[in-house]
N, C-alpha and C positions, 0 to 999 in steps of 0.2 A: 427517415434519417438513416444514414448508412451505418452498418455495423462496423465497430472498430476492428482494425486489422490485428491478427493475432501477433503477440509479441514472439520474437525469435527465441527458440529453445537454446538454452545454454548447454555446452558440451559437458559431459561427465567429469572430465579433467578439470574444467573450469569450477565446477560446483564443489569438487574435492578440495581444490586449492582455497577457495573462499571459506569452506567449512573448517579446514585446518587452520587457517589464519585466525578466524574468530575464536576457535577453541583455545588456541595459544593465548590470545588476548584475555579471554574469560578466566583461564587457568592462572595466569599471572596476576590478575586482578584479585581472585580468591585467596591466593597465597598472601599477597600483600595485605589484604584485609584481615586474614587469620592472624598475621604476625603483629600488625600494628593496631588492629581495632580493639576498642575497649568494649568487651562483651558483657560485663556485669555492671550491676548497680549497687554493689555493697559499699557500705560506708567505712572508710578507713579510720581506725581509732588506735591510739597508742597502746602498747602491750601493758604498760602499768595500769591503765584504766581498765583493761580487761581483767587483769589479776584482782584488782580491788573489788570490781563487781562480782567476779566469781566467788570471792571470799564472803561477800554479803549475800549470796544466793540469788543474784539478779540475772545470772546467766545459767541456762539449763544444759547447754551442750557446746563443746569446742572440738572441731575437727582439726587435727594437726597433719599437714601434709608437707614434710620437710621443714622449712622454716615458715611456711604460710599457714595462717590460722583463720578458720572460718567460724564465726560466732553467731550462735542462736540465743537471743536474749529470752528472759522469762516472759510468758505470755505469747510467744510467737512459734509457729510450727515449722519455720524454715529460716535459714541463716540470713541475717540483714547487715552483719558487720564483717569486717576482715581486719587482720593485724599481722604483724611480723615479729617473731621472737628472736632471741639471741641464739645464733646457731651453735654456740659453744655450751649452752646450758639447757636444762629442761625447764618446764613451767614451775615445778616444785622449787628448783633452785632460784628462780626469778621471783619467788614469793607466794606461790599458790599453796594454800593450806592442804594438808593430806586429807583432812576431814571436810573439805568443801563439798557442798551438795551440787556438783557439776559432772556431767558425763564427758569424759575424755576419749576421743576416738582417733586412732593413729592410722594414716593411709600412706602407702608407698608413693612417692613423688612420680607423676607421670612424665615420661620423656617425649610426648608427642610434640610439644612446642619446640624443643631442641631439635628434634628430627626434622620438623617442617622447616625450621630456621636454617639447618645445615643443607637440606634439600633445595631450598630457595636460593641459597648462596651459590650452589653448583648449577642447578637446572636453568634458573631464570636467565642468567648471562649467556649460557649456551644457546638456549632457544632464541634469544634476541639477536645474537650474532648470526645464527643460521638464517633467520627470517630476513635480516638485513642483506646477506649474501645472495639469497634466493631472489630478493627484490632487485638487487643490482644486475644479476644475470639476466633476469627477465627484461629489465629495461635495456640492457645492451643488446639483446636479441630481437627486440621488437615485441609489440603487444600481441602478435598473432603467433608467436612461438612458445613452446613450453619452456619452463625454467631451465631444464637440464637438456634441451634439444639443440643447443647452439652448434653442435657438430654435424648436424643433418644438413643436406643440400637444400638451397632455397630455389632450386630450379622449377619452373613452371612447365608442366606436361600438357602439351597440346595434342589431343587425340581426336577420336571420332565425334566427341561431344562439342567440339569447337568448329567454327566455320573455316573450311579449308580455303587456302590460297593456292591458286594454280598459276602456271607461267602465262596463261592466257589472260590472267587479271592484271598482268604487269606490262605496262606499255614501255617500249624503248629497252635498253640494255640487251640487245640481241646477242651480242658477242659473249656476255656473261652468261646468258641463259643457255647458249650452246655448250659452253664449257661445263655448266652443272648438269646438263642432260646425261652426261656419262655417269655421273654419280647416281643419278636417279635409276638409270638403266642397270646399274650394278646391283643396287638394293633390290630391284624387282627380279633380276635374272642373274644372280651371282654365279651360278654354275657355268654359264656361258663364258665368263672370263676365267674361272678357275680351270676349266678344261684345257684352255691354252696356256696355262701357266702365268696368267696376268694377275697382278695384284692391284687392287683398287687403292687410290690414295687414301691414307689414314686421315689426312686433315686437308681442308681447303680454306685458305685465307682469303676473305674478301676485303679488298682494299679500295677505298674511295672517300671522297669528301663527304661531309655530313649532309644528309638529306637525299643521297643518290639512290637509296633503296636497298642497302646491304641486308637489313633485317627482313625486309619483305621477300627478297630472293631466297633467303635461307628458309623461311616458312613455305615458300613455293616448292622448294625441293622436298620437304617433308609432306606437303600436300599431294605432289605428283607421285612420290614413292609410296604414299599411304602407310607410313610408319610412325611410331611415336617420335615426338619432337620435344626434347628437353631444352628449355631456353633459360639462360641465366646471364646476368651482367658480371663483367670481370670484377667490379668493385664489391659485389656480394660475397665473394670468397673471403675477403680480408676483414677481420674484426679486431677489437682491442685485445683479445686473448691469443697468446701464442699457441699455434697448432691447430686453431679452428679452421683456417683456410684449407690446410692439408687435409683435414678430416672431411671437410665438405666436398673436396675434389674426389676423394676416395668413395664417399657415398654416392656422388653424381654418376661416376663411371660404373659402380656396382649396380646402380638402378638401370642404367642404360644396357648393360650386358644382359641383365634378367629379361628386358624387354626387346632384346635383339631380334630382328635388324631394327636399329634406331639411329637417331641423329642427335648429337649434342651441339647446341648452338651457344657459343660464348661471345656476347656482344661487348664491344669496347675492351678487347683482350689486352690492350696496352696498360690498363690499370693494374694488371697483375703480372704482365709479360715483359716488363722493361728489362734492360741488361742488368745482369747481376754484379755485384761487387761495388755498386755506387749506393750512396745513401748513408744516413747515420748509423744504421745497424750493421754495416759491412755485409757479410754473407750470411748472417744469422737472423735477420729480421723476418717478421711474419710474411711479408710479401714474397721474399725470395724462397721461403720454405713452401709456399704455396705453388709458386712456379715450378720448383723442383719436383713436387708431387705430380703436377700436370705432365711434366717431361717423362717421369717414370710410368704413369698410366698410359700415355700414348705409345710408349715403346713396349708396354707389357700386354698388349692385346694378343690373345691367343688367335691362332689361325681359324678363320671361319667365324669369328665373332660378329662380323657385319655391323659394326658400330663406326660411324663416321663423324668426325669432329669438324664442324664449321666455326669459323671465328670471323669476327668483323672488327675493323680498325681503320682510322684515318691517319694513324701515325706508325706506319710499318717500319719507319727508319729508326725507331727507338726500341724495337723488339730484340729480345735476346737472340743471338745467332743459333743457339741450340734449338730454339723453338721453330726455326725456319728450315733446318736441315731436312734432307729426304728421310722419310721414315716417321716424320711428325707432320708438319704442314708441307706436304709434297707440292701442292699447287698454290699458286697465287693468282687470283682472278681480280683484274683491275676493273673497277666500276667507274666509269667516267661520267662527267656531266653530259646530259642529253644534247645531241645535235638538233637542228631545226626540225627534221622529220619526226624525231623522237619526241620533241617538245610538243608538237602538234598532236601526236598520238596520246601523249600523257594528258593534255588539256582535254581532248575529246573524251577520255575516260572520266575525268573529274567533272565534266559538264554534261555527262550523259544522262544523269538523273535530275538535272536542274533545268527548269523551263527557261528558254532564251528567246529573244526576238528573232525574227526570220533573217534579219540583216546582220546578225552577230558573225564577225569575222574572226574565227579561231586562227586561221592561218597568219593573219596580220599580227595577232598577239604572239604567236610562236616566233615570228620573225624578229620581234624587238625584245624578246626574253633571253638573248644569248647570255650564257653564263649562269642561268638559273638552274637549280637542282629540282628534282622531282617533288621535294617537299615545298620548295618556293611555289611551284606551279599550282600545287594542291591548295596552298594558302591563298593564292590569287583567286582561284575559283570560289573558295569559301568566302573571301572578303567581298567579292562581287555579289554573291547571294545575300550577304549581310546588308550591303549598301542598298540593293534592290528593295529588301524588306523594310529597311528604315524609311524609304520614301513610299511605302505601301503599294509597291508595284508587284504585279503577279508574274512578270517575267524579267529576266536580266537583259539589260541593253548594252550597246557597245560603250556607252558613256559610263556605265557601272563597272565594266571590265577595265576600262582605261583608268578610272579612279582607283580601282583595287590594285591594279599593276603599279601605279605611281606610289600608292600608300605602301606597298610591300617593299618596293625598290629604294625609294628615297625618303620614306617616312610620311606621316600624315601632315596635312596643312595645320599650322597653328594660327588661325585667323584672329584668335583672341589677343595675340601679342600685338600691342600697338607701337608703332614707330612714328616719331615725329618727321616733318618734312625734310629736315637735314639729313637724318639717318636714312630715310627713304632714298633720297638722291645719291647718297654715298654708296648705299647698297646696289642701286641701279648701275652706277659706274663700275663697281666691283664685278657684278655679274656680266655686264656688257664687255668688260675687259677679257674674262674667260671666253665668252662667245666669240669676240672678234678674232682673238689669236687662234682659236681652234677652228674658225671658219676659213681663215686664209692659209693656215698651215697645210701643205699638200697631203701629208700623211696622217692627219688627225681624223678621227671619227666625226661624222657630220653632227651639227647641233640638233638635238631633238626637241628641247624645250628650254626656256629661260624664264625664271620667275623670281620675284622679290618678296614673295609670301613665304614667311619662315616655314620650314618643313623639317621634321625631326629635330635635330640639335643645331640646324644651320639658320642663318638669317635669310638666305636665298639659295637658289640652286640653278646652275647651268648644267644641263644634262646632255651628255654625249652618248649616242648609241651606234654600235658598228652596223653597217649594213648587211653584214653576213658573218657567220662564224669563222673565227680564226684560231689556228693552232699554234701560231708562232708570231713573235714580235721582233721587228728589226731594231737596230741602233737608231736609225732616222726616225722610226715610229716612237721609240722611247723619248727621244729628244723633242718631238712635237708634243708629246703628252706633258713633258716637263714645262715647256714654254707655255702651254695653255693653263696649266695648273698655277703658274706664277703670274698669269695675266691679270688676275684680280688685284693683287697687291701693287703691281706696276701701274695699273690704271689709277689706283688711289694715289700713288706717288705723283704721277703726272698731273692729276687734277688738283690735289691738295697740298703737295710738297713732301719732302722726306719725312719730316717730323709730324706730319699729320696723318700717317698711315695707322690703321686701327688694328685691333685684335681679331677682326673678321677673317684674316687670312691665315690664322694659326693652323687650322687643319689642312689647308692647301700646302703650307710650308712643310708640315710633318709628312704629308703624302709624297711630296716632291723629294724630300731628303730619303725617304725609304726606297723610292724607286731608283734614285742615283746610286745609293748604297748597294742595292740589289744588283744593279747593272755591273758595278765593279767587283763585288765579292762573289756573287753566285753565277753570273752570266758571262764573266770574262769579256765585259765591253768597255773597259777603261781605255785610256790612250797609251800610257806607258805600260800599263799592266794588262794589255790586251792579250786574249787567250790564256789567261791564268785565272784559276778559281780558288778562292780562299774561304771554303765552306765553314760556317760555324753552326754547331748543333746547339740550337737555343730551346730545345724541347724537353730538357731534363728538369729535375727538381732544383730547388734553390741551392742545396748543398752541392749538387753536381756543378752548378754554374760557378759557385765560389771556388771550388777546387779545379775547375776545368782550365786547361792551358790552351791559349790561342795557337792555332795551327800555323802562325806566321810571326815574324820578328817585329820588334818595335819600329825598325826602320820601314818595314813593309806597311805597318799600320799607319805611319805618318804619310806614306806614299798614297795609301788608300783614302785617307782623309783629304789629301790634296786633290786627288782625282775627283772625289765627290764634290768638293767645293768648286772645281773647275766647271763640272757639268751644270751645277746650279747657277753659276755666274754666266755661262754661256746661254742657259735658258732665260735668264733675267734679261740679258742684253738683247736677245732676239725678240722677246715679248715687247720690250720698250721701243725697239726700232719699229715694229709692227704697228703699235698703238699710236706712236707719234706720226707715223706716215699716213695713218687713216683716222686722224682726230675727228674729222667731220662725221664719219660713220659711227665712231665711238659715242659722240654726243647725240646723234640721232637716235641710236638704239637706247641709250640711257633714258632719254626724254620719253620715248615710247613706253619703256618699262615703268616709268613713273605714273604715266597715264593709265596703262592697261594691267600692270602688275604681272601679267603672264603673256608670253608670246610664244606661239608655236613655230614649228620648224619652217614652214613655207613662208611665213611672215618675216622670220629672221633672215632667210635667204633674200627676200625682197629688200629689206632695209639695208643689208650688207652687200648688195650686188655690186657696188662700186669699189669695195675694199679690195686691195691688191697686196700681194707679197713682195715687199722691197727686196732688191737684190742683196742687200746687206744681211738679210735674215734668211736667205736661201742656203740649204745645205748641200745642194747639188744643182 
C-alpha cells in the first residue's frame, strides 16, 4: 500500500489569520456567555420571607452586596437562596429585629459585570466590523492574496526557473522577430548603443489578431535576452477600490527597476489603455487613474535603467494617443496572420512530437488553412491527435487531420440531429444553391465541400476555400461573394415559392448585409458614394456608443442604406438568374446531396460541369 502524500504546509500568515479569526470568535462567545448566562443555582425568595425567617432564627447568615442578598439557612454551610431588598431602606427598617440571631455581612458591590458589559458594547461591534471588512478585502483581492496586499502587483516573474522560449521555437513572424532582435541586442549590449548616443525604445507595442503569437514573441524576447520577465494582464490592474490600479503600476515598475535589465509585458493593454475622458466616471475613474500612472512611469525612467515595456493588443485603434507617442511606445510591431510558408512551418512545429503516418501531407493542410492563426493551427494539430487516440490508432493519418481541420474551421458534425425527408431535401437545395452560384461566378473561390450534415450551429455547409493567400479583395470579388451567400435563399424561393422560404438563410442574410455595409462605409465601394469612407468606431463601451455622434449626416445615412439595399438586390438578382438558367444542374446536385449527404470538391465540379454563367449575371 502506498504511503499517503504529505499534506501541503500552510504559510505562517495563513495560520496567523486563522488563529486570529477563531480567537475573536471565542472571545466574543465568552463575553456573551458571561453577560447573559445564569451561573448560579440559588433559589430566589421574597425579602419579606427572608426577614420573617431571620427573626425566627432559621437563617444563620445574610451577605448584603448593594441591594442583592445572599442567604445561608440554618443547618447549611453555604448560601442556597438569594433575594433583593429595598434600595432606600436597611434590613432593620424593613422589619429585621435588632436582637435577631443572624450574622449580617456587608460587601462593596462588584463593578466587573458593568465593566464587561460596557466593554462588550464597544469592542464586540468594532471587532465584528473589522472582521467583515477584512473578509471583503480578501474576497475582492482573491484567495491567494493577503488581506491588506491589494496594492501589490500581480505580475508573474519568469526567470531561470521557468522554461525559456527562444525565437527558434517560434515559426513564422519573421518580420516581427527581426524588429524585436534590436531590443534583445540592446538589453545584452547597452553600451554599444549608448556610445553612439542612441536611445533604445522605451516601449514596443505588439499589434495583431488573437492567436497570432504576441505573448509568445514577448516571452521569446525575454528568453533571448536572458533577463527577468514580468508578465501581467491589463485587466489585473483595475479593481473595485479606487487607487489600487495606480498602486500596482508603481509596485510593478519598482520591481522591474530593482531587477534591471528587465522586461515588463502588459497583455491586452487596451483593457486599461483606452482613450481618456469617456465613460461614466469622466476623467476620475479607476481605469483612467491607472493609465495616468502608466504614462508617468514610462516617462519617469532614469537614464540607464534598462527596463523595456512590451505590450500586446488587438485593438490599437482604441488606445489613448498619449500612450502611443514617442517616448512611451516608440515602436509598433504588426503581427499578421501567417502566410502559407509560415503556416507550414508552424504546423511542422506542432506535429514534430506527434507520430504521423508516412503519407501525411502537411503542405496540403497549410494550403487550405488560409486565414488561420497560429493558435488555430495548434488547435488543429491537437484535435488530430485526439481523433487518432479516439480510434485507438498509434499514428495520426491524413483523415484525422482533415477531420480536425473541418472541426476547427466549421464546427463538429451533429449526426445526432435527425431531419425528415422534406427538411433533408430543402437543405440539399439550399446548399446546392450556394455551391452552384459560387461555382459559375468567375471571381468566387472554388467549392471545397458541400454537406447537408448539420455542423456547428448550421443545418448544412457549403465550404469555399481560396486557392492561394490574398491580401486584397476587389468590388467584383465582393459582389460574387454576396451572390453566392444569397444563393441558398434564392434556391428555396425558386423551388418552394416566395412564402415557403425558411429561417435557414438567417446567417447568410446577416453576413451578406455586413459585407455590403462594410463595402460602402469602410471600403468606399458604393456607387454614388464611391471613394468615400464613413468610419464608425464601434469598439467603445456602451456609454461611449450612446453618446457617440455619427461622423455623417442623416441624409448620408439614408444614402448609405440605399447603397446597401442596392448591393443586396443586385446580388439576389444575379443569383436568381444563375440558378434559373442552370436548373438541371441545381436539381442534380441536390439529389446527389440527398443520397450521399457530403460531396467533395472534385465530385462537385463533375456534377456542375455543364453549368454556365448567363450573360445577364456577368459583371464584365
